[in-house]
DOPANU-626850 format. One record per residue (C-alpha): residue number from 1; residue in one letter; chain; x negated, y, z. Coordinates in steps of 0.05 Angstrom, whole numbers, plus 32768, in hexadecimal, padded with zeros to 4 digits. Each point is the difference from the previous one (the first is absolute). Example, Ala and Ser with C-alpha at 12.3 -4.5 7.8 and 13.67 -1.06 7.14 Angstrom:
2
PT    i  aa  ch     X     Y     Z
PT    1   a   A  7F0A  7FA6  809C
PT    2   s   A  7FE5  8045  7FF3
This chain:
419
PT    i  aa  ch     X     Y     Z
PT    1   m   A  7F5E  79CA  8401
PT    2   r   A  8001  8022  7FB9
PT    3   i   A  801F  803D  8022
PT    4   k   A  7FC8  8002  8034
PT    5   l   A  7FCC  7FFC  7FC9
PT    6   f   A  8024  8038  7FD7
PT    7   i   A  8000  802C  803C
PT    8   v   A  7FB7  7FF6  800E
PT    9   l   A  7FF0  800E  7FB5
PT   10   v   A  8028  8041  8001
PT   11   l   A  7FE3  801A  8042
PT   12   s   A  7FB9  7FF1  7FE7
PT   13   c   A  800D  8026  7FBE
PT   14   v   A  801E  803C  8028
PT   15   l   A  7FC5  7FFE  802F
PT   16   a   A  7FCF  8001  7FC9
PT   17   v   A  8023  803A  7FDB
PT   18   a   A  8004  8025  8043
PT   19   a   A  7FB6  7FF7  800B
PT   20   f   A  7FF0  8015  7FB7
PT   21   g   A  802C  803D  8008
PT   22   a   A  7FDF  8013  8043
PT   23   d   A  7FBE  7FFE  7FDC
PT   24   v   A  8019  802C  7FC8
PT   25   k   A  801B  8030  8033
PT   26   k   A  7FBB  8003  8022
PT   27   q   A  7FDD  800A  7FBD
PT   28   l   A  8030  8039  7FEC
PT   29   q   A  7FF8  801C  8045
PT   30   g   A  7FB8  8006  7FF3
PT   31   i   A  800B  8024  7FBF
PT   32   k   A  802C  8032  8020
PT   33   t   A  7FCB  800B  8035
PT   34   e   A  7FCA  800C  7FCA
PT   35   i   A  8036  8031  7FDC
PT   36   s   A  8003  8025  8043
PT   37   q   A  7FB6  8003  8005
PT   38   k   A  7FFB  801B  7FBB
PT   39   k   A  8031  8036  8010
PT   40   v   A  7FDA  8016  803C
PT   41   l   A  7FC2  8002  7FD1
PT   42   i   A  8024  802E  7FD2
PT   43   k   A  8014  802D  8037
PT   44   k   A  7FB6  8002  8017
PT   45   t   A  7FEB  8014  7FBB
PT   46   s   A  8033  8037  7FFF
PT   47   q   A  7FE3  801A  803F
PT   48   v   A  7FBA  7FFF  7FE2
PT   49   e   A  8019  8024  7FC2
PT   50   n   A  801F  8038  802A
PT   51   r   A  7FC0  8005  8027
PT   52   v   A  7FD7  8004  7FC2
PT   53   s   A  802F  8036  7FE1
PT   54   s   A  7FF8  8027  8041
PT   55   e   A  7FB3  7FFB  7FFC
PT   56   l   A  8003  8014  7FB8
PT   57   t   A  802B  803F  800F
PT   58   r   A  7FCE  8015  8037
PT   59   i   A  7FC4  7FF7  7FD0
PT   60   n   A  8024  802C  7FCD
PT   61   t   A  800D  8036  8035
PT   62   s   A  7FB7  7FFB  8014
PT   63   l   A  7FEB  8006  7FB9
PT   64   r   A  8028  803E  7FF3
PT   65   e   A  7FE3  8021  803F
PT   66   k   A  7FBA  7FED  7FE8
PT   67   e   A  8010  8020  7FBC
PT   68   t   A  801A  8040  8020
PT   69   s   A  7FC1  8007  802B
PT   70   l   A  7FD6  7FF2  7FC3
PT   71   s   A  8023  8039  7FDD
PT   72   a   A  7FF8  8032  8038
PT   73   l   A  7FB5  7FEE  8007
PT   74   s   A  7FF6  8006  7FB6
PT   75   r   A  801C  8048  8002
PT   76   d   A  7FD4  800F  803C
PT   77   l   A  7FC4  7FE6  7FDA
PT   78   k   A  8012  802B  7FC4
PT   79   s   A  8005  803E  802D
PT   80   v   A  7FBD  7FF3  801D
PT   81   e   A  7FE1  7FF6  7FBE
PT   82   g   A  8020  8044  7FE9
PT   83   r   A  7FE0  8022  803C
PT   84   i   A  7FBE  7FDF  7FEE
PT   85   g   A  8006  8019  7FBD
PT   86   k   A  800C  8048  8017
PT   87   t   A  7FC6  7FFC  802F
PT   88   q   A  7FD5  7FE7  7FCA
PT   89   q   A  8014  803D  7FD7
PT   90   a   A  7FED  802D  803C
PT   91   i   A  7FBE  7FDE  8005
PT   92   e   A  7FF4  800C  7FB7
PT   93   s   A  8014  804A  8004
PT   94   a   A  7FD1  800A  803C
PT   95   q   A  7FC8  7FDC  7FDE
PT   96   k   A  8004  802F  7FC6
PT   97   e   A  7FFF  803E  802D
PT   98   a   A  7FC7  7FE3  8027
PT   99   d   A  7FDA  7FF3  7FBD
PT  100   a   A  800C  8047  7FEB
PT  101   r   A  7FE4  801C  8042
PT  102   k   A  7FC7  7FCE  7FFC
PT  103   a   A  7FEF  801A  7FB9
PT  104   m   A  8001  8049  8019
PT  105   i   A  7FD1  7FEB  803A
PT  106   q   A  7FD5  7FDC  7FD1
PT  107   k   A  7FFA  803D  7FD3
PT  108   r   A  7FED  802B  8039
PT  109   l   A  7FCB  7FCE  8016
PT  110   v   A  7FE4  7FFA  7FB8
PT  111   a   A  7FFD  8050  7FFF
PT  112   a   A  7FDF  8000  8042
PT  113   y   A  7FD1  7FC8  7FEC
PT  114   k   A  7FEE  8025  7FC1
PT  115   a   A  7FF2  8043  8026
PT  116   g   A  7FD9  7FDE  8035
PT  117   d   A  7FF1  801D  8040
PT  118   t   A  7FEC  8044  7FDC
PT  119   g   A  8046  8006  7FE7
PT  120   t   A  801F  7FFF  8044
PT  121   v   A  7FCA  8031  8016
PT  122   r   A  800D  802D  7FC5
PT  123   f   A  804C  7FFF  800F
PT  124   l   A  7FF3  8010  8049
PT  125   f   A  7FCD  8038  7FF0
PT  126   s   A  8027  801C  7FC8
PT  127   s   A  8029  8022  8036
PT  128   q   A  7FFB  804D  8005
PT  129   s   A  7FFC  7FFE  8048
PT  130   l   A  7FF6  7FD0  803B
PT  131   p   A  8049  8001  8012
PT  132   q   A  800F  7FEC  7FB9
PT  133   m   A  7FCC  7FC8  8004
PT  134   q   A  8024  7FE6  8040
PT  135   e   A  8042  8005  7FDE
PT  136   n   A  7FE8  7FD7  7FC3
PT  137   l   A  7FE2  7FCF  802F
PT  138   r   A  8042  7FF7  8026
PT  139   y   A  8024  7FFA  7FBD
PT  140   m   A  7FD1  7FC9  7FE9
PT  141   k   A  8008  7FD9  8042
PT  142   a   A  804C  8009  7FFE
PT  143   v   A  8003  7FE3  7FB9
PT  144   v   A  7FD4  7FC6  8014
PT  145   d   A  802B  7FF4  803F
PT  146   n   A  803F  8004  7FD6
PT  147   d   A  7FE7  7FCD  7FD0
PT  148   r   A  7FEB  7FD3  8036
PT  149   k   A  8044  8003  8020
PT  150   l   A  8024  7FF5  7FBE
PT  151   v   A  7FD8  7FC1  7FF3
PT  152   a   A  8009  7FE7  8048
PT  153   a   A  8049  800E  7FFB
PT  154   y   A  8005  7FDE  7FBB
PT  155   n   A  7FD9  7FC4  801C
PT  156   e   A  802E  7FFC  803D
PT  157   q   A  8040  8006  7FD4
PT  158   v   A  7FE4  7FCA  7FD0
PT  159   e   A  7FF2  7FD3  803A
PT  160   v   A  8046  8008  801B
PT  161   l   A  8022  7FF4  7FC1
PT  162   r   A  7FD4  7FC2  7FF4
PT  163   s   A  8013  7FE5  8045
PT  164   l   A  8049  800F  7FF1
PT  165   k   A  7FFA  7FDB  7FBE
PT  166   r   A  7FDF  7FC3  8021
PT  167   s   A  8036  8001  8035
PT  168   m   A  8037  8001  7FC9
PT  169   e   A  7FDC  7FCC  7FD6
PT  170   g   A  7FFE  7FD5  8042
PT  171   d   A  804B  800A  8008
PT  172   a   A  800B  7FEE  7FB6
PT  173   r   A  7FD9  7FC1  8007
PT  174   r   A  8027  7FEE  803D
PT  175   k   A  8041  800E  7FE1
PT  176   a   A  7FEA  7FD9  7FC2
PT  177   g   A  7FEB  7FC6  8030
PT  178   l   A  8046  8005  8022
PT  179   k   A  8024  8001  7FBD
PT  180   g   A  7FD8  7FC2  7FEB
PT  181   s   A  8015  7FDC  8040
PT  182   i   A  8049  8015  7FF8
PT  183   e   A  7FFD  7FE5  7FB8
PT  184   q   A  7FE2  7FC0  8019
PT  185   t   A  8037  7FFC  8034
PT  186   k   A  8035  800D  7FCC
PT  187   r   A  7FE2  7FC6  7FD6
PT  188   q   A  8002  7FD1  803D
PT  189   i   A  8047  8012  800F
PT  190   e   A  8017  7FF7  7FB5
PT  191   q   A  7FDA  7FBC  8005
PT  192   e   A  8025  7FEF  803F
PT  193   k   A  8040  8013  7FE0
PT  194   i   A  7FF1  7FD2  7FC5
PT  195   n   A  7FF2  7FC9  8031
PT  196   k   A  8040  800C  8028
PT  197   t   A  8027  8004  7FC0
PT  198   n   A  7FE4  7FBF  7FE7
PT  199   y   A  800F  7FE1  8044
PT  200   l   A  8048  801C  7FFE
PT  201   v   A  8008  7FDF  7FBB
PT  202   k   A  7FE2  7FBF  801B
PT  203   v   A  8030  8001  803C
PT  204   r   A  803B  800E  7FD3
PT  205   e   A  7FEB  7FC7  7FD3
PT  206   e   A  7FFA  7FCF  803A
PT  207   k   A  8043  8017  8019
PT  208   k   A  801D  7FF1  7FBB
PT  209   a   A  7FDD  7FBC  8002
PT  210   y   A  801D  7FF1  8044
PT  211   q   A  8041  8014  7FEB
PT  212   s   A  7FFB  7FD7  7FC1
PT  213   s   A  7FE7  7FC4  802A
PT  214   l   A  803A  8006  802D
PT  215   a   A  8032  8000  7FC9
PT  216   e   A  7FDC  7FC6  7FE3
PT  217   l   A  8001  7FDC  8043
PT  218   e   A  804B  800B  8009
PT  219   a   A  800C  7FE7  7FB7
PT  220   n   A  7FD4  7FC2  8012
PT  221   s   A  8026  7FF4  803F
PT  222   r   A  8046  8001  7FD8
PT  223   r   A  7FDF  7FD0  7FCF
PT  224   l   A  7FE4  7FD4  8032
PT  225   h   A  8044  7FFD  8021
PT  226   a   A  8020  7FEC  7FBF
PT  227   i   A  7FCA  7FCA  7FF4
PT  228   v   A  8008  7FE7  8046
PT  229   q   A  804B  7FF9  7FF6
PT  230   r   A  7FF5  7FDB  7FC1
PT  231   l   A  7FCA  7FD1  801F
PT  232   e   A  802D  7FF4  8039
PT  233   a   A  803A  7FED  7FD6
PT  234   e   A  7FD2  7FD4  7FD7
PT  235   s   A  7FE5  7FE3  803F
PT  236   r   A  8047  7FEE  801B
PT  237   k   A  800E  7FDD  7FBC
PT  238   r   A  7FC2  7FD8  8004
PT  239   y   A  800B  7FED  8045
PT  240   t   A  804C  7FEE  7FF6
PT  241   a   A  7FEA  7FD9  7FC2
PT  242   k   A  7FC9  7FDB  8025
PT  243   r   A  802C  7FF1  803B
PT  244   r   A  8038  7FE8  7FD2
PT  245   d   A  7FCE  7FD0  7FDF
PT  246   q   A  7FE9  7FEA  8043
PT  247   i   A  8048  7FF3  8016
PT  248   a   A  8010  7FD9  7FC1
PT  249   a   A  7FBF  7FD7  8009
PT  250   a   A  800F  7FF4  8048
PT  251   k   A  8045  7FE9  7FF0
PT  252   k   A  7FEA  7FD1  7FCA
PT  253   a   A  7FCE  7FE2  802E
PT  254   q   A  8033  7FFA  8032
PT  255   a   A  8031  7FDE  7FD4
PT  256   k   A  7FCA  7FD2  7FE8
PT  257   t   A  7FEC  7FED  8048
PT  258   r   A  8047  7FF7  8012
PT  259   n   A  800D  7FD3  7FC3
PT  260   k   A  7FC2  7FD7  8010
PT  261   a   A  8019  7FFA  8049
PT  262   q   A  8048  7FEB  7FE9
PT  263   a   A  7FE4  7FCF  7FD3
PT  264   k   A  7FD1  7FE3  8033
PT  265   a   A  802F  8001  803E
PT  266   g   A  8044  8001  7FDD
PT  267   k   A  8013  803E  8025
PT  268   q   A  7FF1  804B  8001
PT  269   t   A  7FC7  8017  8029
PT  270   p   A  7FFF  804A  8017
PT  271   d   A  7FC1  8023  7FE5
PT  272   t   A  7FEC  8044  8020
PT  273   s   A  7FC4  8009  7FD7
PT  274   v   A  8016  803E  7FDC
PT  275   e   A  801B  801F  803E
PT  276   t   A  7FC2  7FF9  8027
PT  277   a   A  7FD3  8011  7FC4
PT  278   e   A  7FD9  803F  800D
PT  279   i   A  7FCC  8027  7FD8
PT  280   q   A  7FC3  8005  8029
PT  281   p   A  7FE4  8047  8004
PT  282   m   A  7FB9  800D  7FE9
PT  283   k   A  7FCE  7FFC  8036
PT  284   a   A  7FCD  8034  800C
PT  285   s   A  7FC8  7FCB  7FF6
PT  286   s   A  8012  7FF6  7FB5
PT  287   g   A  800E  802E  7FC3
PT  288   f   A  7FF0  8048  7FFC
PT  289   a   A  800D  800B  804A
PT  290   s   A  7FC2  7FD6  800F
PT  291   q   A  7FD1  802A  7FD7
PT  292   k   A  7FF5  803B  802B
PT  293   g   A  7FBA  8016  7FFD
PT  294   r   A  7FF1  7FCE  7FC7
PT  295   l   A  8017  8024  7FC5
PT  296   a   A  7FCD  801D  7FCA
PT  297   m   A  8007  8049  7FEC
PT  298   p   A  802B  8005  7FC1
PT  299   a   A  7FCB  802A  7FDC
PT  300   r   A  7FB7  8011  800C
PT  301   g   A  7FF7  8049  8014
PT  302   r   A  8002  8032  8038
PT  303   i   A  803A  800B  8030
PT  304   i   A  8011  804C  7FF6
PT  305   d   A  8044  8000  8025
PT  306   t   A  8015  7FD2  803B
PT  307   y   A  8044  7FEB  801C
PT  308   g   A  8025  802F  802B
PT  309   r   A  8008  8049  8011
PT  310   h   A  7FCF  8032  7FE1
PT  311   k   A  7FFA  8047  8016
PT  312   h   A  7FFC  8036  7FCA
PT  313   p   A  7FC0  8028  8009
PT  314   e   A  801E  8043  7FF4
PT  315   f   A  804A  8000  800F
PT  316   n   A  7FFD  7FD9  8040
PT  317   s   A  8034  7FCD  7FE7
PT  318   f   A  8001  7FB4  7FFC
PT  319   t   A  8010  7FD1  7FCA
PT  320   f   A  8006  7FB4  8005
PT  321   s   A  7FE1  7FCC  7FD3
PT  322   n   A  8021  7FBD  7FFC
PT  323   g   A  7FC1  7FE1  7FE2
PT  324   i   A  7FB8  8007  7FEF
PT  325   s   A  7FDF  8024  7FC5
PT  326   i   A  7FC2  7FE0  7FE1
PT  327   s   A  7FD2  802A  7FD1
PT  328   a   A  7FE8  7FD1  7FCB
PT  329   p   A  7FE7  8004  7FB7
PT  330   s   A  8035  8003  7FCB
PT  331   g   A  8010  7FC1  7FDE
PT  332   s   A  7FE3  7FD3  8038
PT  333   d   A  8029  7FC4  801B
PT  334   v   A  803A  8005  802E
PT  335   r   A  8009  7FBC  801F
PT  336   t   A  803A  7FE3  802B
PT  337   v   A  7FEE  7FF2  8046
PT  338   y   A  8028  7FC0  8008
PT  339   d   A  802A  7FCD  7FD7
PT  340   g   A  8047  801A  7FEF
PT  341   t   A  8030  8012  7FC9
PT  342   v   A  8001  8043  7FDD
PT  343   v   A  8042  8023  800E
PT  344   f   A  7FF3  8043  7FE1
PT  345   a   A  7FCC  8014  7FC7
PT  346   d   A  8012  8042  7FDF
PT  347   y   A  7FF8  804A  8004
PT  348   f   A  801B  8021  803E
PT  349   k   A  8001  804B  8003
PT  350   g   A  7FCE  801A  8032
PT  351   y   A  7FD9  7FC1  8003
PT  352   g   A  7FF1  7FF2  7FB6
PT  353   n   A  7FFC  7FB8  7FE9
PT  354   m   A  8012  7FDA  803C
PT  355   v   A  7FFF  7FB5  8011
PT  356   i   A  8026  7FE2  803B
PT  357   v   A  7FF1  7FB8  8016
PT  358   d   A  802D  7FD9  802D
PT  359   h   A  7FD4  7FCF  802D
PT  360   g   A  803E  7FE1  8022
PT  361   g   A  800E  8003  804B
PT  362   g   A  8019  8048  7FF6
PT  363   f   A  7FBC  8019  7FE9
PT  364   l   A  7FF4  802C  7FC2
PT  365   s   A  7FC1  8023  7FE6
PT  366   v   A  8001  803E  7FD4
PT  367   y   A  7FCB  8016  7FCD
PT  368   a   A  800B  8045  7FDF
PT  369   h   A  7FE2  8033  7FD2
PT  370   n   A  7FE6  7FC9  7FD0
PT  371   s   A  7FE9  8012  7FBA
PT  372   r   A  8021  7FBA  7FEC
PT  373   v   A  8024  7FC4  801A
PT  374   a   A  7FEA  7FB9  7FF0
PT  375   k   A  803C  7FDC  8019
PT  376   r   A  804C  8003  7FF5
PT  377   a   A  8035  7FFC  8034
PT  378   g   A  8013  7FB9  8010
PT  379   a   A  7FB6  7FE9  7FF4
PT  380   s   A  7FE1  7FD5  8038
PT  381   v   A  7FBA  8016  8016
PT  382   s   A  7FCA  7FE2  8025
PT  383   r   A  7FD3  801D  8037
PT  384   n   A  7FCC  8034  7FE3
PT  385   e   A  801E  7FF9  7FBA
PT  386   v   A  7FFC  803E  7FD7
PT  387   v   A  8047  8021  7FF8
PT  388   a   A  7FED  8048  7FEA
PT  389   s   A  7FC5  8030  7FEE
PT  390   v   A  7FEB  803B  8029
PT  391   g   A  801A  8043  7FE2
PT  392   d   A  8017  804A  800E
PT  393   v   A  8049  7FFC  7FE9
PT  394   d   A  8026  8033  802D
PT  395   s   A  7FC1  8006  802C
PT  396   t   A  7FE6  8043  8016
PT  397   r   A  7FBD  7FEA  8018
PT  398   g   A  7FE6  7FDC  7FBE
PT  399   p   A  7FF9  7FB3  7FF7
PT  400   m   A  8017  7FDC  8040
PT  401   l   A  802D  7FC7  801B
PT  402   y   A  8037  8010  8030
PT  403   f   A  800B  7FBE  802A
PT  404   e   A  8038  7FEF  8030
PT  405   i   A  8016  7FC3  8029
PT  406   r   A  8048  7FFC  8012
PT  407   y   A  8023  7FCE  8031
PT  408   q   A  804B  7FFC  7FFA
PT  409   g   A  8000  8042  7FD9
PT  410   r   A  7FDA  8026  8035
PT  411   a   A  7FB7  801C  7FEE
PT  412   i   A  7FCB  7FE4  802E
PT  413   d   A  7FB7  8014  8005
PT  414   p   A  7FD6  7FD6  7FD0
PT  415   s   A  7FBF  800E  8023
PT  416   p   A  8005  7FC6  8032
PT  417   w   A  8012  7FD0  7FC8
PT  418   v   A  7FC5  800E  7FD0
PT  419   r   A  7FB6  7FF5  800A
């Protein structure tokens, strides 16, 4: 009978440890999955980095081309301006010559005006003969016609030069406008280059952050594995000690019952109370298991991250959150969602000041990123009792509470449990 009882106890212990080990394996498998996702994310960031680098090279090439074009246009503009200068000199020279001719004409006109009509008559009739008079008349007419042609040619030349000047000045304005446009394009390209450079720096910083996060996650997985091994050993010790006490108590009760029976009946009466005694499993209608949909939120605030897979908006990768994140004012209360025992209350790298409460029946609740903890490990807590204060320790998103519910070591979605 005692052998049967011992076998039952050993099998129960083995099954409990096996179940605990299976849960640990699931948890560690989840961490490995998250590590793989982080590696995919790093690969994506490397691809983006290469793409941005290529784009930056293209922009630099375009910038050099624009600068070369700008230099050519500047030389062309300078040449046009030189031609305009020469044309201006030619105009000034022609203007001086025209002014001289104009002065000569004016002198003749003045002389003719002073002589009046009689002067012309005297000039004509001073001739010794009629042929000479006709010759003088032809001479006067030729002089006037020649002066008229000179003035007309001068006016035509000045107009041509002025037209050429206007055309060249228009070209100069067009070249100047083109130069301004190119300079503006150059500034835009340089600004785009700055933007791309800044973006490249940002991507590299993100890549470094993801690599650091991956390294930290891998370190956390190793530490978690060590903690799990320690907790598993402690759990086995506690379970063995508890069962040893139960066996001793059962044996004592059996001996007491047997002694009473022998004293009353004068003979030994078989007692199978220990053999048939069983520990009844927790029913779903009692304890934490019965609280689904009835638990209050552990902190007052806004949910900024939910349980499950989340797609990265830029790198098309997925991460998995084992809990929910609640944005809340720094220093506000963090309350346990149900009765239980604090089994962890200390700093845990990556999660800041963290509190873990064991609610029995395989249920745990986790409260992380706290500014301080109000309970020590081993303390009993009641439903809605303050266990910590909201903070931003190891948080990248400011003051917030990270909250998990775990059943038999496996994270479950807290949303259906809280209201």
